[in-house]
C-alpha positions as CSV (number, residue, x, y, z in Angstrom):
1,M,-18.6,14.7,9.0
2,S,-16.1,16.4,6.6
3,Q,-17.0,16.8,3.0
4,H,-14.6,16.2,0.1
5,A,-15.1,17.0,-3.6
6,D,-14.6,14.4,-6.3
7,R,-11.1,14.2,-7.6
8,Q,-9.7,13.6,-11.0
9,Y,-6.8,11.2,-11.3
10,Q,-4.6,10.8,-14.4
11,V,-2.1,8.1,-15.1
12,A,0.3,7.7,-18.0
13,L,2.3,4.8,-19.2
14,N,5.7,5.6,-20.7
15,P,7.0,2.6,-22.7
16,I,10.4,1.3,-21.9
17,F,12.5,-0.4,-24.6
18,D,15.7,-2.4,-24.6
19,R,18.7,-2.0,-27.0
20,D,16.9,-4.0,-29.7
21,F,13.8,-1.7,-29.3
22,V,11.8,-4.5,-27.8
23,H,9.0,-3.0,-25.6
24,L,9.6,-4.8,-22.3
25,G,8.3,-2.4,-19.6
26,D,6.2,0.6,-18.9
27,H,6.7,3.4,-16.3
28,L,3.5,4.4,-14.5
29,K,3.2,8.2,-13.9
30,Y,0.3,9.6,-12.0
31,R,-1.0,12.9,-10.7
32,N,-4.1,14.3,-9.0
33,Q,-5.8,17.5,-9.9
34,A,-4.9,18.8,-6.5
35,P,-1.2,19.6,-6.6
36,E,-0.7,19.2,-2.9
37,D,-2.0,15.6,-3.0
38,Q,0.8,13.7,-4.7
39,G,1.7,11.2,-2.0
40,L,-0.1,8.3,-0.4
41,E,-3.6,8.9,-1.7
42,A,-2.4,9.6,-5.3
43,T,-0.3,6.5,-5.2
44,A,-3.2,4.4,-4.0
45,S,-5.5,5.7,-6.7
46,A,-2.9,5.1,-9.4
47,C,-2.3,1.5,-8.2
48,S,-6.0,0.9,-7.9
49,M,-6.7,2.3,-11.3
50,A,-3.9,0.6,-13.1
51,I,-3.8,-2.8,-11.4
52,Y,-7.4,-3.4,-10.4
53,D,-9.8,-1.1,-12.4
54,I,-8.1,-1.4,-15.8
55,G,-6.0,-4.5,-15.2
56,L,-2.4,-5.2,-15.7
57,E,-3.0,-7.5,-18.6
58,K,-4.8,-4.8,-20.6
59,L,-2.3,-2.2,-19.6
60,I,1.0,-4.0,-20.0
61,D,0.4,-7.6,-21.2
62,D,3.4,-9.6,-19.9
63,R,5.7,-6.6,-19.5
64,A,7.2,-5.1,-16.3
65,L,5.6,-2.2,-14.5
66,Y,7.9,0.5,-13.2
67,I,6.3,2.6,-10.5
68,D,7.5,5.3,-8.0
69,L,6.2,4.9,-4.5
70,P,6.3,7.4,-1.6
71,V,9.0,6.4,0.9
72,E,6.2,6.1,3.5
73,W,5.0,3.1,1.6
74,L,8.1,1.2,2.5
75,T,6.6,0.4,5.9
76,R,3.2,-0.5,4.3
77,P,3.8,-3.8,2.5
78,E,0.1,-4.6,2.5
79,L,-0.1,-1.8,-0.1
80,W,2.8,-2.8,-2.3
81,P,1.5,-3.6,-5.8
82,T,1.5,-7.2,-6.9
83,P,2.7,-9.5,-8.4
84,A,6.2,-8.7,-7.1
85,K,8.0,-10.3,-10.0
86,R,6.3,-7.8,-12.5
87,M,7.2,-4.7,-10.4
88,V,10.2,-2.4,-10.6
89,V,9.8,0.0,-7.6
90,G,11.3,3.5,-7.5
91,L,11.1,5.9,-4.6
92,R,9.5,9.3,-5.1
93,E,11.7,12.3,-4.8
94,G,11.1,15.1,-2.3
95,N,11.9,13.1,0.9
96,P,15.3,14.0,2.5
97,R,16.1,10.3,3.0
98,V,15.5,9.5,-0.7
99,D,17.2,12.7,-1.9
100,G,20.2,12.0,0.2
101,T,20.2,15.1,2.4
102,S,19.4,12.7,5.4
103,A,20.6,9.2,6.0
104,L,18.4,6.2,5.5
105,S,16.8,5.0,8.7
106,E,17.2,1.5,10.1
107,A,13.5,1.0,9.3
108,D,14.1,2.1,5.7
109,Q,17.0,-0.4,5.4
110,E,14.9,-3.3,6.8
111,A,11.9,-2.4,4.6
112,L,14.1,-2.3,1.4
113,E,15.6,-5.7,2.3
114,T,12.0,-7.1,2.7
115,L,11.1,-5.5,-0.6
116,K,14.0,-7.2,-2.4
117,A,13.4,-10.5,-0.5
118,R,9.8,-10.6,-1.8
119,G,11.0,-10.4,-5.4
120,Y,10.6,-6.8,-6.2
121,R,13.3,-5.0,-8.2
122,L,14.5,-1.6,-7.0
123,M,15.0,1.5,-9.3
124,V,17.2,4.3,-8.0
125,G,17.7,7.7,-9.6
126,A,21.2,8.9,-10.4
127,D,20.9,11.9,-8.0
128,Q,19.2,10.0,-5.2
129,N,20.8,8.8,-2.0
130,P,24.0,6.8,-2.9
131,A,23.2,4.5,0.0
132,L,20.4,3.1,-2.2
133,F,22.7,2.1,-5.0
134,P,23.9,-1.3,-3.6
135,M,20.3,-2.5,-3.4
136,A,19.4,-1.2,-6.9
137,D,18.6,-3.4,-9.9
138,V,18.0,-0.4,-12.2
139,I,19.7,3.1,-12.1
140,R,17.6,5.8,-13.8
141,L,19.6,8.4,-15.7
142,D,18.3,11.6,-17.2
143,A,19.4,11.7,-20.9
144,S,19.4,15.5,-20.9
145,R,22.1,15.8,-18.2
146,D,23.6,12.6,-16.9
147,L,25.0,11.0,-20.0
148,S,27.9,13.4,-20.9
149,L,31.1,11.3,-21.3
150,D,32.9,13.8,-19.0
151,N,30.5,13.2,-16.2
152,P,32.7,11.7,-13.4
153,Q,29.8,9.6,-12.1
154,L,29.1,7.9,-15.4
155,A,32.1,5.6,-15.1
156,L,30.9,4.6,-11.6
157,W,27.4,3.8,-12.9
158,Q,28.8,1.8,-15.8
159,T,30.8,-0.4,-13.4
160,M,28.0,-1.2,-11.0
161,E,26.6,-4.1,-13.0
162,K,23.2,-2.5,-12.8
163,A,20.7,-2.0,-15.7
164,L,21.0,1.7,-16.8
165,L,17.7,3.2,-17.8
166,A,17.9,6.4,-19.9
167,T,14.8,8.6,-19.4
168,G,13.9,11.7,-21.5
169,V,15.1,10.2,-24.8
170,D,13.4,12.8,-26.9
171,D,15.6,12.8,-30.0
172,A,18.1,10.7,-32.0
173,A,21.1,12.5,-30.4
174,R,20.0,11.5,-26.9
175,L,19.3,8.0,-28.0
176,D,22.8,7.7,-29.4
177,A,24.4,9.2,-26.3
178,A,22.5,6.8,-24.1
179,R,23.6,3.8,-26.1
180,A,27.2,5.1,-26.0
181,A,27.0,5.5,-22.3
182,G,26.1,1.8,-21.8
183,C,22.4,2.2,-21.2
184,T,20.3,-0.9,-21.9
185,L,16.9,0.5,-21.2
186,F,15.4,3.6,-22.9
187,T,12.2,5.7,-22.6
188,G,11.1,9.0,-24.1
189,G,9.0,10.7,-26.7
190,Y,11.5,9.9,-29.5
191,L,10.7,6.1,-29.1
192,A,7.0,6.2,-28.2
193,S,4.4,8.5,-26.8
194,A,2.9,7.9,-23.4
195,R,-0.6,6.4,-23.1
196,Q,-3.0,8.4,-21.0
197,Y,-5.8,7.2,-18.7
198,R,-8.1,9.3,-16.5
199,R,-10.6,8.5,-13.7
200,K,-12.7,10.5,-11.3
201,V,-12.7,9.2,-7.8
202,S,-15.6,10.2,-5.5
203,S,-15.1,10.9,-1.9
204,T,-18.5,9.4,-1.1
205,H,-18.2,5.6,-1.3
206,G,-21.3,3.9,-0.1
207,N,-22.3,2.5,3.2
208,K,-19.6,3.1,5.8
209,G,-21.0,0.4,8.0
210,T,-20.4,-2.2,5.4
211,Q,-16.9,-0.9,4.8
212,I,-16.2,-1.0,8.6
213,R,-17.4,-4.5,9.0
214,L,-15.4,-5.5,5.9
215,M,-12.2,-4.0,7.4
216,S,-12.8,-5.9,10.6
217,A,-13.5,-9.2,8.9
218,L,-10.5,-9.0,6.7
219,Y,-8.1,-8.5,9.5
220,R,-9.3,-11.1,11.9
221,D,-7.3,-14.2,12.7
222,D,-10.3,-16.5,12.2
223,V,-11.1,-15.3,8.7
224,D,-14.7,-16.2,7.5
225,L,-14.8,-16.0,3.7
226,S,-18.6,-16.3,3.7
227,A,-18.9,-13.3,5.9
228,I,-16.4,-11.3,3.8
229,H,-18.3,-12.4,0.6
230,D,-21.5,-11.1,2.0
231,L,-19.9,-7.7,2.7
232,I,-18.1,-7.4,-0.6
233,V,-21.3,-7.9,-2.6
234,Q,-22.5,-4.7,-1.0
235,V,-19.5,-2.7,-2.4
236,P,-20.0,-2.9,-6.2
237,Y,-16.6,-1.6,-7.2
238,L,-14.8,-4.1,-5.0
239,N,-17.0,-6.9,-6.3
240,V,-16.1,-6.1,-9.9
241,A,-12.4,-5.5,-9.2
242,I,-12.0,-8.9,-7.4
243,I,-13.6,-10.9,-10.2
244,K,-11.6,-9.0,-12.8
245,R,-8.3,-9.5,-10.9
246,A,-8.9,-13.2,-10.4
247,N,-10.0,-13.7,-14.0
248,S,-6.5,-13.0,-15.3
249,S,-3.8,-15.2,-16.7
250,F,-1.6,-14.5,-13.7
251,F,-3.9,-16.6,-11.6
252,G,-4.4,-19.2,-14.4
253,Q,-8.0,-18.3,-14.8
254,S,-8.1,-16.2,-18.0
255,G,-11.4,-16.6,-19.8
256,Q,-13.1,-18.4,-16.9
257,Q,-16.5,-17.3,-15.6
258,L,-15.9,-16.9,-11.9
259,S,-18.3,-16.3,-9.1
260,L,-17.3,-13.8,-6.4
261,M,-16.6,-16.5,-3.9
262,R,-14.5,-18.5,-6.4
263,A,-12.6,-15.3,-7.3
264,M,-11.8,-14.7,-3.6
265,Q,-10.5,-18.2,-3.2
266,V,-8.4,-17.9,-6.3
267,L,-6.8,-14.6,-5.0
268,G,-6.2,-15.9,-1.5
269,M,-6.1,-13.6,1.6
270,H,-2.7,-12.0,0.7
271,E,-3.9,-10.6,-2.6
272,L,-7.5,-10.0,-1.3
273,R,-6.2,-7.8,1.5
274,T,-3.9,-5.9,-0.8
275,L,-6.6,-5.3,-3.3
276,V,-9.2,-4.2,-0.8
277,A,-6.8,-2.0,1.2
278,T,-5.5,-0.3,-1.9
279,M,-8.9,0.4,-3.3
280,L,-10.3,1.6,0.0
281,L,-7.3,3.9,0.5
282,S,-7.8,5.3,-3.0
283,R,-11.3,6.5,-1.9
284,N,-10.6,7.3,1.7
285,F,-8.6,10.1,3.3
286,P,-5.2,10.5,5.1
287,S,-6.4,9.7,8.6
288,S,-7.3,6.1,7.7
289,R,-3.8,5.4,6.5
290,L,-2.2,6.9,9.5
291,T,-4.5,5.3,12.1
292,L,-4.9,1.7,10.8
293,R,-1.8,0.4,12.6
294,L,-2.7,2.1,15.9
295,A,-6.2,0.6,15.6
296,L,-5.0,-2.9,15.0
297,V,-2.4,-2.7,17.9
298,R,-5.2,-1.5,20.2
299,A,-7.6,-4.2,19.1
300,F,-5.1,-7.0,19.5
301,M,-4.0,-5.7,22.9
302,C,-7.6,-5.7,24.1
303,E,-7.9,-9.3,22.8
304,Q,-4.8,-10.3,24.7
305,L,-5.9,-8.6,27.9
306,A,-9.2,-10.5,27.7
307,R,-7.6,-14.0,27.4
308,P,-7.2,-14.8,31.1
309,F,-10.9,-13.9,31.9
310,S,-13.4,-16.6,31.1
311,T,-16.3,-14.1,31.4
312,I,-14.9,-11.8,28.7
313,D,-15.2,-12.8,25.1
314,A,-11.8,-12.1,23.4
315,D,-13.5,-11.5,20.0
316,D,-15.7,-8.8,21.6
317,A,-12.5,-7.3,23.1
318,F,-10.8,-7.2,19.7
319,T,-13.9,-5.5,18.1
320,T,-14.0,-3.0,20.9
321,G,-10.4,-2.0,20.4
322,L,-10.7,-1.8,16.6
323,F,-13.9,0.2,16.6
324,S,-12.6,2.7,19.2
325,L,-10.7,4.3,16.2
326,M,-13.0,3.3,13.4
327,D,-14.7,6.7,13.3
328,V,-11.3,8.3,12.7
329,L,-10.4,5.6,10.1
330,L,-13.5,6.4,8.0
331,E,-13.9,10.1,9.0
332,T,-17.4,9.8,10.3
333,D,-18.8,10.9,13.6
334,H,-19.0,8.3,16.4
335,E,-22.8,8.4,16.8
336,T,-23.3,7.7,13.1
337,L,-20.9,4.9,13.1
338,L,-22.5,3.1,16.1
339,A,-26.0,3.6,14.6
340,E,-24.9,2.0,11.3
341,V,-23.0,-1.0,12.7
342,P,-25.0,-3.6,14.8
343,L,-22.7,-4.0,17.8
344,S,-23.6,-5.6,21.1
345,A,-24.8,-3.4,23.9
346,A,-21.7,-4.3,25.9
347,I,-19.4,-3.1,23.1
348,V,-21.4,0.1,22.5
349,G,-21.3,0.9,26.2
350,A,-17.5,0.4,26.3
351,L,-17.1,2.6,23.3
352,K,-19.4,5.4,24.5
353,T,-18.6,5.5,28.2
354,R,-15.9,3.0,28.8
355,S,-18.4,1.0,30.9
356,G,-18.2,-2.7,31.9
357,S,-15.4,-5.1,31.5
358,L,-14.8,-4.3,27.9
359,G,-14.6,-0.6,28.8
360,A,-12.0,-1.3,31.5
361,L,-9.9,-3.3,29.0
362,L,-10.1,-0.5,26.4
363,T,-9.1,2.1,29.0
364,L,-6.1,0.0,30.0
365,A,-5.0,-0.4,26.4
366,E,-5.3,3.3,25.7
367,D,-3.4,4.2,28.8
368,Y,-0.6,1.7,28.0
369,E,-0.3,3.3,24.5
370,T,0.6,6.6,26.1
371,L,3.2,4.9,28.3
372,A,4.7,3.1,25.3
373,E,4.9,6.3,23.4
374,Q,6.7,8.0,26.3
375,R,9.0,5.0,26.6
376,N,7.9,4.5,30.2
377,A,6.3,1.1,29.5
378,Q,9.0,-0.6,31.6
379,A,7.5,0.8,34.7
380,D,4.3,-1.2,34.1
381,S,3.7,-4.9,34.8
382,A,5.4,-7.7,32.8
383,Q,1.9,-9.0,31.8
384,L,0.9,-5.7,30.2
385,R,4.2,-5.5,28.4
386,E,3.8,-9.0,27.1
387,C,0.2,-8.2,25.8
388,Y,1.5,-5.1,24.1
389,L,4.4,-7.0,22.4
390,V,2.1,-9.7,21.2
391,A,-0.3,-7.0,19.8
392,L,2.6,-5.4,17.9
393,E,3.7,-8.7,16.5
394,K,0.2,-9.6,15.3
395,T,-0.2,-6.2,13.8
396,E,3.0,-6.4,11.9
397,T,2.1,-9.9,10.7
398,I,-1.1,-8.6,9.2
399,L,0.4,-5.5,7.7
400,Q,3.2,-7.5,6.1
401,M,0.8,-10.3,5.2
402,S,3.2,-13.1,6.1
403,L,0.4,-15.6,6.2
């Protein structure tokens, strides 16, 4: 089992003002002590810290939160911070598709359309991919270089009917230039200093068996809130975060004394899955993020393959598929995982030696994944293809949380 040191995360909120100097938003900046880790894990930790640990109300009251997400998050809507109407989403630089050296993919376009359809606003940097501009609500300009009146791009930005945000407003001259350029939003040290927050995140996060069962319970079709409740009470930081999140004015419960079960009901499965996924990712490691989709597809395919057989329990088939990758998801060895989680002998046999009916279904699902990756799935039976397509559809439904 790999060992990871504790990590120190730091977030800062840069206040954003309008032309009348009304404080109406805050730009969330974040970094990890490890310079190479500025992507998915750092983002998950920043979202977890800001939205769930500290709480949006304490951080920004009723203002908007501006946050830059890795482009990889476009296809991970279950991790998008909520509520959507309070979020202005930018895309982190450093990716060719964002920076404009490569074209946006079809998947990028579809994800951005979904983002906008769900009520998020999009913020695009002046030097980012021009293909992003038509979807933008806010164009971010650097007051140190973008606001010169002889800049040929300035007139284009001014005619786009987008809100122009001037960043780096560090003195009176830059503020005057930004106002003259038609900017309606401003942030920088001349207007207000950033507020700093720090948190240490440990790579050791309690009983992995509990987390594994919680992951499985959250992503089942037949959700059992009582079972989820019994698992969450064993993960203290999740317990506290859920009650804190539910006990906010956004859910109409400010000042209420909520039990964990009532807090879960107030949040609903959409928000509950978002919170749990974000907080677990902020404490887990890259493999869990990259493997979750594959694990769900495999689990749902095993479930579909079991449907025609009255002697095979479809729920057991689902669990077998999901747990075939759970050791990778939580970066623990297979034997430790099976010792910690009370699975049936049939499931354990299928996972260890691919024995029995469940083992046969798991082998079939694994083999079909290879065919699908090689684009040779057409050579297989129509029944297998249908099971795989259903599994894909169910997985995307869960990940997009279209409940």
